[in-house]
KEKE-3310 file (N, C-alpha, C; in steps of 0.2 Angstrom, whole numbers, plus 5000, padded with zeros to 4 digits):
npx = (4993:4980:4981:4993:5008:5007:5012:5024:5027:5039:5035:5024:5013:5007:5001:4990:4984:4971:4973:4970:4972:4971:4972:4963:4950:4938:4943:4935:4938:4944:4956:4968:4973:4986:4991:5003:5001:5005:5001:4988:4977:4977:4974:4961:4954:4955:4947:4934:4932:4930:4941:4949:4945:4947:4958:4972:4980:4976:4963:4963:4958:4951:4944:4933:4919:4916:4919:4909:4898:4898:4890:4894:4903:4908:4912:4923:4930:4945:4952:4969:4978:4989:4997:4998:5012:5021:5038:5050:5066:5075:5088:5091:5091:5076:5070:5075:5070:5057:5045:5044:5041:5029:5022:5020:5012:5000:4997:4991:4976:4968:4955:4950:4960:4958:4945:4946:4954:4948:4934:4919:4922:4921:4927:4939:4950:4956:4972:4975:4984:4997:4993:4980:4963:4954:4958:4959:4970:4973:4977:4967:4970:4982:4979:4982:4985:4978:4970:4975:4977:4981:4988:4998:5005:5009:5018:5028:5032:5038:5049:5057:5052:5043:5031:5039:5039:5026:5020:5012:5019:5030:5046:5063:5077:5080:5077:5064:5054:5056:5053:5057:5047:5049:5042:5033:5028:5018:5002:4993:5002:5009:4997:4992:5003:5003:4991:4995:5005:4998:4990:5000:5006:4996:4997:5009:5020:5033:5033:5042:5041:5047:5049:5053:5061:5060:5073:5081:5075:5077:5091:5093:5087:5095:5107:5103:5099:5088:5072:5058:5050:5037:5028:5023:5018:5016:5003:5002:4993:4993:4990:4996:5003:5016:5022:5025:5038:5045:5045:5048:5058:5075:5084:5076:5071:5063:5065:5079:5080:5074:5083:5080:5081:5077:5080:5070:5059:5063:5064:5051:5045:5052:5047:5033:5034:5037:5028:5016:5002:4987:4981:4992:5001:4993:4994:5008:5010:5001:5009:5020:5014:5010:5023:5028:5020:5023:5037:5037:5043:5038:5024:5007:4995:4985:4974:4977:4966:4960:4954:4945:4940:4929:4924:4907:4904:4914:4917:4920:4933:4948:4949:4957:4963:4976:4979:4981:4977:4969:4966:4955:4950:4937:4934:4925:4918:4904:4894)
npy = (4953:4965:4978:4990:5000:5015:5028:5038:5051:5057:5061:5067:5061:5044:5034:5022:5009:5000:4982:4975:4963:4954:4939:4935:4939:4952:4969:4981:4995:5009:5015:5022:5036:5040:5050:5058:5060:5064:5072:5072:5080:5087:5076:5073:5085:5084:5073:5078:5088:5082:5079:5068:5050:5041:5038:5030:5030:5033:5045:5058:5053:5063:5069:5061:5062:5074:5070:5060:5068:5072:5069:5062:5053:5037:5032:5023:5012:5003:4989:4988:4978:4981:4985:4997:5000:5002:5002:4997:5001:4989:4988:4998:5007:5013:5003:4991:4984:4972:4975:4988:4990:4983:4991:5003:4998:4995:5008:5013:5019:5011:5011:5023:5030:5026:5030:5043:5046:5040:5043:5044:5035:5020:5004:5006:4998:4993:4986:4972:4962:4953:4947:4952:4952:4948:4937:4919:4914:4921:4922:4922:4921:4928:4941:4953:4966:4977:4992:4998:5008:5008:4996:4999:5010:5003:4994:5003:5008:4996:4996:5007:5019:5032:5044:5055:5067:5072:5079:5074:5069:5057:5051:5046:5039:5051:5061:5070:5058:5056:5052:5049:5049:5043:5046:5047:5061:5059:5052:5043:5044:5055:5061:5050:5048:5060:5059:5048:5054:5063:5054:5047:5057:5060:5049:5052:5052:5061:5065:5067:5072:5067:5070:5061:5055:5040:5035:5041:5035:5022:5022:5026:5016:5005:5010:5009:5021:5028:5030:5025:5019:5024:5015:5005:4988:4975:4962:4947:4933:4921:4907:4903:4911:4916:4928:4932:4928:4937:4948:4944:4935:4932:4937:4946:4961:4971:4965:4966:4980:4983:4977:4965:4948:4931:4914:4905:4911:4910:4896:4892:4899:4892:4879:4881:4884:4872:4863:4852:4848:4857:4860:4857:4867:4879:4878:4880:4893:4900:4899:4907:4919:4921:4922:4933:4943:4942:4945:4957:4967:4975:4985:4982:4993:4999:4994:4997:5007:5013:5027:5028:5035:5034:5038:5037:5033:5024:5007:4990:4990:4981:4979:4977:4971:4974:4986:4987:4991:4988:4989:4980:4968:4970:4982:4997:5013:5022:5034)
npz = (4842:4845:4843:4835:4837:4830:4830:4839:4851:4861:4878:4874:4866:4862:4849:4844:4833:4826:4822:4808:4804:4815:4824:4832:4829:4824:4827:4837:4840:4832:4835:4847:4857:4868:4882:4892:4909:4924:4935:4947:4948:4936:4927:4932:4928:4915:4912:4917:4908:4896:4889:4888:4888:4898:4912:4914:4926:4943:4950:4962:4979:4985:4975:4973:4977:4969:4956:4955:4952:4939:4925:4914:4918:4924:4940:4950:4962:4965:4973:4975:4979:4986:5002:5014:5024:5040:5040:5051:5058:5063:5067:5075:5091:5099:5092:5090:5100:5103:5110:5108:5095:5094:5103:5095:5085:5092:5095:5085:5078:5067:5061:5062:5055:5042:5040:5040:5029:5018:5019:5012:5002:4994:5000:5008:5019:5035:5040:5048:5049:5040:5028:5017:5023:5014:5007:5006:5012:5023:5040:5053:5067:5067:5065:5073:5074:5082:5089:5104:5117:5130:5131:5122:5129:5140:5135:5130:5142:5147:5139:5144:5140:5144:5152:5161:5167:5167:5157:5147:5136:5130:5137:5133:5138:5145:5137:5126:5118:5102:5085:5068:5053:5037:5021:5005:4994:4985:4981:4994:5004:5011:5017:5025:5034:5041:5048:5056:5063:5071:5078:5085:5092:5101:5110:5115:5108:5099:5082:5068:5051:5036:5020:5006:4991:4980:4977:4987:4998:4996:4998:5011:5018:5014:5020:5033:5039:5046:5055:5054:5040:5030:5019:5004:5001:4989:4988:4981:4976:4968:4970:4981:4996:4991:4989:5002:5005:4998:5006:5020:5020:5024:5014:5007:5000:5008:5020:5022:5022:5033:5042:5046:5051:5052:5057:5060:5053:5040:5039:5040:5029:5019:5021:5018:5005:4999:5002:4997:4998:4999:5012:5021:5016:5019:5033:5035:5030:5038:5050:5046:5045:5059:5065:5058:5064:5077:5077:5071:5061:5051:5052:5048:5041:5032:5018:5001:4991:4976:4966:4951:4935:4921:4905:4901:4888:4884:4882:4888:4892:4898:4915:4930:4946:4948:4943:4930:4915:4900:4882:4873:4859:4860:4865:4864:4857:4861:4857)
capx = (4991:4975:4983:5000:5010:5007:5016:5026:5031:5041:5032:5018:5008:5008:4995:4990:4979:4969:4977:4965:4974:4972:4970:4957:4944:4937:4944:4930:4940:4949:4963:4967:4979:4988:4994:5006:4998:5007:4998:4982:4972:4976:4970:4954:4950:4954:4941:4928:4931:4929:4947:4951:4939:4949:4964:4975:4982:4970:4962:4963:4953:4948:4939:4928:4912:4915:4919:4902:4893:4899:4885:4897:4908:4907:4917:4923:4936:4948:4957:4975:4982:4994:4995:5002:5015:5027:5044:5054:5073:5076:5095:5092:5087:5073:5066:5077:5066:5051:5040:5043:5038:5022:5018:5018:5006:4994:4995:4988:4969:4967:4948:4949:4964:4955:4939:4949:4957:4943:4927:4913:4925:4920:4933:4945:4950:4961:4975:4977:4988:5001:4989:4974:4958:4950:4961:4958:4976:4974:4976:4963:4974:4988:4977:4983:4987:4972:4971:4974:4981:4984:4993:5004:5009:5012:5024:5033:5035:5043:5056:5060:5049:5037:5030:5042:5038:5019:5018:5008:5023:5035:5053:5067:5084:5081:5075:5058:5054:5055:5055:5056:5044:5050:5038:5033:5024:5013:4997:4990:5008:5009:4991:4992:5008:5001:4986:4998:5008:4993:4988:5005:5006:4990:4999:5015:5026:5034:5034:5044:5039:5053:5047:5059:5060:5061:5080:5083:5072:5081:5098:5092:5085:5101:5112:5099:5099:5081:5068:5052:5048:5030:5028:5018:5020:5010:5002:5000:4992:4995:4989:4998:5006:5023:5025:5027:5045:5048:5045:5051:5064:5081:5087:5071:5072:5060:5068:5086:5080:5072:5088:5077:5083:5075:5080:5063:5055:5066:5062:5043:5044:5054:5042:5027:5035:5038:5022:5012:4995:4985:4980:4998:5003:4990:4997:5014:5009:4998:5014:5023:5010:5011:5030:5029:5016:5026:5043:5034:5048:5033:5017:5002:4991:4978:4975:4976:4960:4961:4948:4946:4934:4929:4918:4902:4904:4919:4915:4923:4940:4950:4951:4959:4965:4983:4980:4984:4971:4970:4961:4954:4947:4930:4933:4922:4915:4897:4892)
capy = (4959:4968:4985:4991:5007:5019:5035:5040:5057:5057:5065:5071:5056:5038:5033:5015:5008:4993:4977:4972:4955:4951:4932:4934:4942:4959:4974:4986:5001:5010:5016:5026:5040:5040:5056:5057:5064:5062:5076:5069:5085:5088:5070:5074:5090:5081:5069:5082:5092:5077:5079:5061:5045:5037:5039:5023:5032:5035:5052:5059:5051:5069:5070:5055:5065:5078:5066:5057:5073:5072:5064:5058:5048:5031:5033:5017:5010:4996:4987:4987:4973:4984:4987:5002:4997:5005:4998:4999:5000:4985:4988:5005:5007:5007:4999:4984:4980:4970:4978:4995:4989:4981:4997:5007:4995:4996:5015:5016:5018:5010:5012:5031:5033:5024:5034:5050:5046:5038:5046:5040:5031:5013:5000:5007:4993:4993:4980:4970:4956:4954:4945:4955:4947:4945:4931:4913:4912:4925:4918:4926:4921:4932:4948:4955:4973:4981:4998:4997:5013:5006:4991:5003:5013:4998:4991:5008:5008:4991:4998:5013:5025:5034:5051:5055:5074:5073:5084:5071:5067:5052:5052:5040:5041:5058:5067:5068:5053:5059:5048:5052:5044:5046:5044:5051:5066:5057:5047:5044:5043:5060:5061:5045:5049:5066:5056:5044:5059:5066:5049:5045:5063:5059:5044:5055:5051:5066:5062:5072:5070:5068:5068:5058:5051:5033:5033:5043:5030:5016:5022:5026:5009:5001:5012:5009:5028:5030:5027:5022:5021:5022:5013:5000:4982:4971:4955:4943:4927:4916:4900:4902:4918:4915:4934:4933:4927:4943:4953:4942:4931:4936:4941:4950:4968:4974:4963:4969:4987:4983:4974:4959:4941:4926:4907:4902:4913:4907:4889:4892:4900:4886:4873:4883:4884:4865:4859:4850:4848:4864:4860:4858:4874:4884:4878:4883:4900:4902:4900:4913:4926:4922:4924:4940:4948:4942:4949:4964:4971:4979:4986:4984:4999:4999:4991:5003:5007:5019:5029:5029:5038:5033:5041:5031:5031:5019:5001:4984:4990:4976:4982:4972:4974:4976:4993:4986:4992:4986:4989:4973:4968:4971:4989:5001:5019:5022:5041)
capz = (4845:4842:4841:4835:4838:4824:4831:4846:4852:4868:4882:4871:4865:4858:4845:4842:4828:4826:4818:4804:4803:4821:4823:4837:4826:4822:4832:4836:4840:4826:4838:4853:4858:4875:4884:4899:4914:4930:4940:4948:4947:4928:4925:4934:4924:4908:4912:4918:4902:4890:4884:4888:4890:4903:4915:4917:4933:4947:4952:4969:4983:4987:4970:4973:4977:4964:4950:4954:4950:4932:4922:4908:4920:4928:4945:4953:4966:4964:4978:4971:4981:4990:5009:5017:5030:5043:5041:5057:5057:5069:5070:5079:5097:5103:5087:5090:5105:5100:5114:5105:5088:5096:5105:5089:5082:5097:5096:5078:5077:5059:5059:5062:5050:5036:5039:5039:5022:5012:5020:5009:4996:4995:4999:5012:5023:5039:5039:5055:5048:5034:5022:5017:5025:5008:5004:5010:5015:5029:5046:5058:5073:5066:5063:5080:5075:5084:5093:5112:5119:5137:5130:5119:5134:5145:5131:5130:5149:5148:5136:5147:5137:5148:5153:5167:5169:5168:5152:5142:5131:5132:5137:5132:5139:5147:5132:5123:5113:5095:5079:5061:5048:5030:5016:4999:4993:4981:4983:5001:5008:5016:5021:5030:5039:5045:5053:5061:5067:5076:5083:5090:5097:5106:5115:5118:5104:5094:5076:5063:5045:5031:5013:5002:4984:4980:4977:4994:5003:4995:5000:5018:5020:5013:5025:5040:5041:5046:5060:5051:5033:5028:5012:5003:4998:4986:4990:4975:4979:4964:4972:4988:4997:4990:4990:5009:5005:4996:5012:5026:5019:5026:5009:5004:5000:5013:5026:5022:5023:5040:5046:5049:5048:5057:5055:5061:5048:5034:5038:5039:5022:5015:5022:5015:4997:4997:5004:4991:4999:5001:5019:5024:5014:5023:5040:5035:5029:5044:5054:5043:5047:5066:5066:5056:5068:5083:5077:5068:5058:5048:5055:5043:5042:5028:5011:4996:4987:4972:4963:4944:4932:4914:4901:4900:4881:4883:4884:4888:4894:4903:4921:4935:4953:4948:4940:4923:4911:4893:4877:4870:4853:4861:4867:4859:4859:4859:4858)
cpx = (4985:4976:4991:5001:5011:5012:5018:5029:5033:5038:5027:5013:5011:5001:4995:4984:4977:4973:4971:4966:4974:4969:4964:4950:4944:4939:4939:4933:4945:4956:4962:4974:4980:4993:4997:5002:4999:5003:4990:4976:4971:4972:4962:4950:4950:4948:4934:4927:4931:4935:4950:4945:4941:4956:4967:4978:4976:4969:4962:4957:4948:4943:4934:4921:4911:4915:4912:4897:4893:4895:4888:4902:4905:4913:4917:4930:4938:4953:4963:4980:4989:4992:5000:5005:5020:5033:5049:5062:5075:5083:5096:5088:5082:5069:5069:5074:5059:5045:5039:5039:5030:5018:5016:5012:5000:4992:4991:4980:4967:4960:4948:4954:4961:4948:4941:4951:4952:4936:4922:4915:4924:4926:4939:4945:4957:4965:4977:4982:4992:4998:4982:4968:4954:4952:4960:4964:4977:4972:4973:4967:4980:4986:4976:4984:4981:4975:4970:4979:4984:4989:4999:5008:5012:5019:5030:5036:5040:5050:5059:5057:5042:5037:5033:5041:5030:5016:5014:5012:5028:5042:5057:5074:5085:5079:5068:5059:5052:5057:5053:5053:5045:5044:5038:5028:5017:5007:4994:4996:5008:5003:4991:4997:5006:4995:4990:5002:5004:4991:4994:5007:5001:4992:5006:5021:5027:5036:5036:5043:5045:5050:5053:5056:5062:5069:5083:5081:5076:5088:5098:5091:5092:5107:5109:5100:5092:5078:5063:5051:5041:5029:5023:5021:5014:5009:4999:4999:4995:4995:4991:5002:5013:5026:5027:5035:5049:5048:5049:5057:5070:5085:5082:5073:5070:5063:5075:5085:5078:5077:5085:5079:5081:5076:5073:5058:5057:5064:5055:5042:5046:5049:5036:5028:5035:5032:5017:5004:4993:4984:4987:5001:5000:4993:5003:5014:5006:5004:5019:5020:5011:5018:5031:5025:5019:5033:5042:5040:5044:5027:5012:4997:4985:4980:4973:4970:4961:4955:4949:4939:4935:4923:4913:4902:4909:4917:4920:4931:4942:4952:4952:4962:4972:4984:4983:4977:4972:4965:4961:4951:4940:4929:4930:4920:4908:4894:4884)
cpy = (4962:4975:4985:4998:5010:5025:5036:5046:5057:5062:5069:5066:5050:5036:5025:5014:5001:4988:4974:4965:4952:4944:4931:4936:4949:4963:4979:4993:5003:5012:5020:5031:5041:5046:5055:5062:5062:5066:5073:5074:5086:5082:5071:5079:5088:5077:5073:5086:5088:5077:5072:5056:5041:5038:5032:5024:5034:5043:5052:5056:5057:5071:5065:5058:5070:5075:5062:5062:5074:5067:5060:5053:5042:5032:5026:5016:5003:4995:4984:4982:4975:4986:4992:5000:5002:5000:5001:4997:4996:4985:4994:5005:5014:5003:4992:4980:4979:4973:4985:4995:4987:4987:5002:5004:4996:5003:5017:5014:5017:5012:5020:5033:5032:5028:5041:5051:5045:5041:5041:5035:5024:5009:5000:5002:4993:4986:4978:4964:4957:4951:4948:4950:4945:4939:4925:4911:4916:4921:4923:4927:4926:4939:4951:4963:4977:4987:4997:5002:5011:5001:4994:5006:5008:4995:4996:5008:5002:4992:5004:5019:5027:5042:5052:5062:5076:5078:5081:5068:5062:5054:5046:5043:5048:5063:5065:5063:5055:5054:5051:5047:5047:5042:5048:5056:5064:5052:5049:5044:5048:5061:5056:5046:5055:5064:5052:5049:5062:5060:5047:5051:5062:5054:5047:5054:5057:5063:5068:5069:5071:5065:5066:5056:5044:5031:5035:5037:5024:5016:5023:5020:5005:5003:5011:5016:5031:5027:5022:5024:5019:5021:5008:4994:4978:4964:4951:4936:4921:4909:4899:4909:4918:4922:4936:4933:4933:4949:4951:4938:4935:4940:4945:4957:4972:4972:4965:4976:4988:4981:4968:4952:4936:4919:4904:4904:4910:4899:4888:4894:4895:4880:4875:4882:4876:4861:4858:4850:4855:4865:4861:4865:4879:4884:4881:4890:4903:4904:4906:4919:4927:4924:4931:4945:4948:4946:4956:4969:4977:4979:4987:4989:4999:4997:4997:5002:5014:5021:5030:5032:5036:5036:5035:5029:5025:5013:4995:4985:4984:4979:4976:4975:4976:4982:4992:4986:4991:4987:4982:4974:4970:4978:4993:5008:5019:5029:5041)
cpz = (4842:4840:4840:4835:4831:4825:4838:4846:4860:4872:4879:4870:4861:4855:4843:4837:4827:4821:4814:4803:4810:4821:4827:4835:4825:4828:4831:4836:4835:4829:4844:4853:4866:4876:4891:4903:4921:4936:4940:4946:4939:4925:4926:4929:4917:4907:4913:4912:4896:4886:4884:4890:4896:4906:4917:4924:4936:4948:4959:4973:4985:4981:4969:4972:4971:4957:4949:4952:4942:4928:4917:4911:4924:4933:4949:4957:4964:4970:4974:4974:4984:4997:5011:5024:5033:5043:5046:5056:5064:5071:5074:5085:5096:5098:5087:5096:5102:5103:5110:5099:5089:5099:5100:5086:5086:5097:5090:5078:5069:5057:5058:5056:5043:5035:5037:5031:5017:5013:5017:5003:4998:4995:5004:5018:5028:5038:5046:5055:5042:5028:5022:5019:5020:5005:5009:5014:5022:5035:5051:5065:5073:5064:5070:5080:5076:5088:5100:5115:5126:5136:5127:5125:5139:5141:5131:5137:5150:5145:5138:5143:5140:5149:5160:5171:5169:5163:5147:5137:5134:5132:5136:5133:5141:5143:5129:5118:5106:5090:5073:5056:5041:5026:5010:4999:4990:4984:4990:5006:5014:5020:5026:5036:5044:5050:5058:5065:5072:5081:5088:5094:5103:5112:5118:5114:5099:5088:5071:5056:5040:5025:5009:4995:4985:4981:4984:4999:5003:4998:5008:5021:5020:5019:5033:5043:5042:5053:5058:5044:5032:5021:5010:5000:4995:4989:4984:4977:4975:4967:4979:4989:4997:4990:4997:5009:5003:5001:5018:5026:5021:5020:5005:5004:5006:5020:5027:5024:5031:5045:5050:5046:5054:5054:5055:5055:5041:5033:5037:5032:5017:5015:5018:5007:4995:4998:4998:4992:5002:5008:5023:5022:5018:5030:5040:5035:5035:5049:5052:5046:5055:5068:5064:5061:5075:5083:5075:5066:5053:5052:5049:5045:5039:5021:5006:4992:4982:4968:4955:4941:4924:4911:4900:4892:4879:4886:4884:4888:4899:4909:4926:4941:4953:4944:4933:4918:4903:4888:4874:4863:4854:4863:4862:4862:4857:4861:4859)
residu = (MET:CYS:PHE:PHE:LEU:LYS:GLU:THR:GLN:LYS:ASP:VAL:LYS:ASN:VAL:VAL:GLU:LYS:ASN:ASP:ASP:TYR:TRP:GLY:GLY:ASP:VAL:LYS:LEU:ALA:GLY:ALA:GLU:PHE:TYR:PRO:GLY:GLU:ASP:GLU:MET:THR:ARG:SER:PHE:GLN:LEU:TYR:ASN:ASN:GLU:VAL:ASP:PHE:SER:ILE:LEU:ASN:ILE:PRO:ILE:THR:GLU:TYR:GLU:ASN:ALA:LYS:THR:LYS:GLU:GLN:LEU:ASP:VAL:PHE:THR:LEU:ASP:CYS:ASP:TYR:THR:HIS:ILE:MET:ILE:LEU:ASN:THR:THR:LYS:ALA:PRO:PHE:ASP:ASN:LYS:ASP:VAL:ARG:HIS:ALA:PHE:SER:TYR:ALA:ILE:ASP:ARG:GLU:GLN:LEU:VAL:ASN:SER:ILE:TYR:GLY:ASN:VAL:GLU:GLY:GLY:VAL:PRO:SER:PHE:GLY:VAL:VAL:PRO:VAL:LYS:TYR:SER:TRP:SER:ASN:PRO:ASP:ALA:CYS:THR:ALA:VAL:TYR:ASP:ARG:GLU:LYS:ALA:LEU:GLU:LEU:PHE:ARG:ASN:ALA:GLY:ILE:GLU:ASP:THR:ASP:GLY:ASP:GLY:MET:LEU:GLU:TYR:GLU:GLY:ALA:PRO:PHE:THR:VAL:THR:ILE:MET:THR:TYR:GLU:THR:GLY:LEU:TYR:LYS:ASN:ALA:VAL:GLU:ILE:LEU:GLN:SER:GLN:LEU:LYS:ASP:ILE:GLY:VAL:ASN:VAL:GLU:LEU:GLU:ILE:THR:THR:TRP:ASP:VAL:THR:ASP:GLN:LYS:MET:SER:ASP:LYS:ASP:TYR:ASP:ILE:ASN:PHE:ASP:SER:VAL:PRO:PHE:LEU:GLU:PHE:GLY:SER:PRO:VAL:SER:LEU:ALA:ASN:LYS:PHE:GLY:SER:ASP:ALA:TYR:PHE:ALA:LEU:GLY:ALA:GLY:TYR:ALA:SER:GLU:GLU:MET:ASP:LEU:ALA:LEU:GLU:GLU:GLY:SER:LYS:ALA:LEU:GLU:GLU:GLU:THR:ARG:LYS:GLU:LYS:TYR:ASP:LYS:VAL:GLN:GLU:ILE:ALA:MET:GLU:ASP:MET:PRO:PHE:ILE:PRO:VAL:PHE:GLU:VAL:VAL:LYS:VAL:TYR:ALA:MET:ASN:LYS:ARG:LEU:HIS:ASP:MET:ASP:LEU:ASN:THR:TYR:SER:VAL:PHE:LYS:LEU:THR:LYS:ASP:THR:TYR:ILE:GLN:ASP)
# end
């Protein structure tokens, strides 16, 4: 290791110092101090005031333009290989009806949502399928999550959900059609759900917002005590989209939480994992994506992009799309 831990003070700071005996060569940086900073705005002001050189955690999307006005900062975005999704409780009516799940997908204007959230921030991308389009494994024939208001209303009608009294809002089983979407306070979760709430109201769906913590969400998914969970899932390619099994396999965490199980899906995932030729593997995983979009236990919404800022005097940090930032032997400060 090119650095070793010199000092640690819980909830205060950690200090590392360069390893003069590092086998890989000279370490340029003498050391570094790391401070906890859970609050996004606190991290931003620390960067603005030159109290820190870099924040390992992102700064708010809303600070993008302001951060760019700071001469000492380089401001950039990173695609973090996470996709925001709506997980539907397929064990509960009317979400056990595939038409209803598809209707919700058609009701979402992803382009408008992304523009509302990211504005001028570079990199915001709507999700139309379960594999991000930037990957060669993405199946364009399975990127079917498009906005179509009339199709959404048609599918709702097929499931007995329609505006029966002419007030512009949908009814289901004689009562206003109301769903609860649970999500988190942090990051873009709440902001995104508030936009979804507005879009769904426009089509006639009443949406109640429930803010939870991870442990509460986990328990509610386990108990199937929810309607829709707005969450995020990673996509890690690693040579083939094996992470799809961690979402759609019958024993996968997210599938269990959605109450989703499909023998056809499990078989397709198994065949994909065993295929040796890349062309055959691609065909199998194309099938996985088609099944996922047909069954739709999850609705893809948009891909996560985060904003970071770094003092221009800091050079050669190891930055990557998995939000893992590392000091290297070549990292240095140039005042």
